[in-house]
C-alpha positions as CSV (number, residue, x, y, z in Angstrom):
1,M,-85.0,-24.6,-105.2
2,P,-81.7,-23.0,-103.6
3,D,-79.0,-21.5,-105.5
4,T,-76.2,-24.0,-106.5
5,R,-73.6,-21.6,-104.7
6,Y,-75.8,-21.5,-101.5
7,A,-76.0,-25.2,-101.6
8,V,-72.3,-25.8,-101.9
9,A,-71.5,-23.1,-99.2
10,A,-74.0,-24.8,-96.9
11,V,-72.2,-28.3,-97.3
12,L,-68.9,-26.7,-96.8
13,V,-69.8,-24.9,-93.7
14,A,-71.3,-28.4,-92.3
15,A,-68.1,-30.2,-93.4
16,A,-66.0,-27.7,-91.5
17,V,-68.2,-27.6,-88.4
18,T,-68.1,-31.4,-88.4
19,W,-64.2,-31.7,-88.7
20,G,-63.9,-29.0,-86.3
21,L,-66.2,-30.6,-83.6
22,R,-64.2,-34.0,-84.3
23,A,-60.7,-32.5,-83.9
24,L,-61.5,-30.3,-80.8
25,P,-61.4,-33.2,-78.4
26,F,-57.9,-34.5,-79.9
27,A,-56.4,-30.9,-79.6
28,A,-57.9,-30.4,-75.9
29,L,-56.5,-33.7,-74.9
30,T,-52.6,-33.0,-75.8
31,P,-52.2,-30.4,-72.8
32,L,-54.0,-32.7,-70.4
33,R,-51.7,-35.6,-71.0
34,A,-49.0,-34.1,-68.7
35,S,-51.4,-33.3,-66.0
36,G,-51.2,-34.9,-62.6
37,T,-54.8,-34.6,-62.0
38,V,-55.7,-36.5,-65.1
39,R,-53.2,-39.2,-64.4
40,Y,-54.9,-39.6,-60.9
41,L,-58.4,-39.7,-62.2
42,S,-57.4,-42.0,-64.9
43,T,-56.3,-44.5,-62.1
44,R,-59.4,-43.9,-59.8
45,M,-62.2,-43.5,-62.2
46,P,-63.1,-46.9,-63.7
47,A,-63.9,-48.1,-60.4
48,G,-66.1,-45.1,-59.4
49,V,-67.7,-45.3,-62.8
50,M,-68.3,-48.9,-62.2
51,V,-70.0,-48.2,-58.8
52,I,-72.3,-45.6,-60.4
53,L,-73.2,-47.9,-63.1
54,L,-74.0,-50.6,-60.7
55,A,-76.2,-48.3,-58.3
56,Y,-78.0,-47.0,-61.5
57,C,-78.7,-50.6,-62.9
58,L,-79.8,-52.1,-59.5
59,R,-81.8,-49.2,-58.2
60,D,-85.0,-50.5,-59.2
61,V,-84.6,-54.2,-58.6
62,P,-87.4,-55.5,-56.6
63,V,-85.1,-57.4,-53.8
64,T,-88.3,-59.3,-52.5
65,H,-89.4,-60.7,-55.6
66,A,-88.2,-63.6,-57.6
67,R,-87.4,-61.5,-60.7
68,A,-84.5,-59.7,-58.8
69,L,-82.6,-63.1,-59.6
70,A,-82.0,-62.3,-63.0
71,P,-80.0,-59.1,-62.7
72,L,-78.5,-60.4,-59.4
73,A,-77.4,-63.5,-61.2
74,A,-75.9,-61.7,-64.0
75,L,-74.0,-59.5,-61.6
76,A,-72.5,-62.5,-59.9
77,V,-71.5,-64.0,-63.3
78,T,-69.9,-60.7,-64.5
79,V,-68.0,-60.2,-61.3
80,G,-67.1,-64.1,-61.3
81,L,-65.8,-64.0,-64.9
82,H,-63.9,-60.7,-64.3
83,L,-62.2,-62.1,-61.2
84,W,-61.3,-65.3,-63.0
85,R,-60.2,-64.2,-66.7
86,R,-59.6,-60.4,-66.0
87,N,-61.2,-59.6,-69.5
88,A,-63.8,-57.1,-69.6
89,L,-65.4,-57.8,-72.7
90,L,-65.9,-61.4,-71.5
91,S,-67.2,-60.4,-68.2
92,I,-69.8,-57.7,-70.1
93,L,-70.8,-60.4,-72.7
94,G,-71.2,-63.0,-70.0
95,G,-73.4,-61.2,-67.7
96,T,-75.6,-59.8,-70.5
97,A,-76.1,-63.1,-71.9
98,V,-77.0,-64.7,-68.5
99,H,-79.4,-61.7,-67.8
100,T,-81.1,-61.9,-71.2
101,L,-81.6,-65.5,-70.9
102,L,-82.9,-65.6,-67.3
103,A,-85.2,-62.5,-68.0
104,S,-86.3,-63.9,-71.3
105,L,-87.0,-67.7,-70.5
106,V,-87.0,-68.1,-66.8
107,F,-88.5,-65.0,-65.2
108,A,-90.5,-63.9,-68.4
109,P,-93.6,-61.8,-67.3
């Protein structure tokens, strides 16, 4: 059984490391707010990230198979909802619901 002082010290060290790791991003973020590069990336990155996610999600879709309709329909619903309502949460939830329903009920293996 470890000594009580050792256990208390271990808990304090773990707490200090956890606090430091959680505070570090906020401390590093402060000087970056004034950076022109960060402002530029904040306007351009969302579209770039979405293109990368789209390519990653659709990379294994068998285009010549009927099962490709589930992800493609979900993509169409997501884009349509986003263009219509401009609400990211609604778009994501709608696309996810369409894909889940089609994949599990219509195109189930």
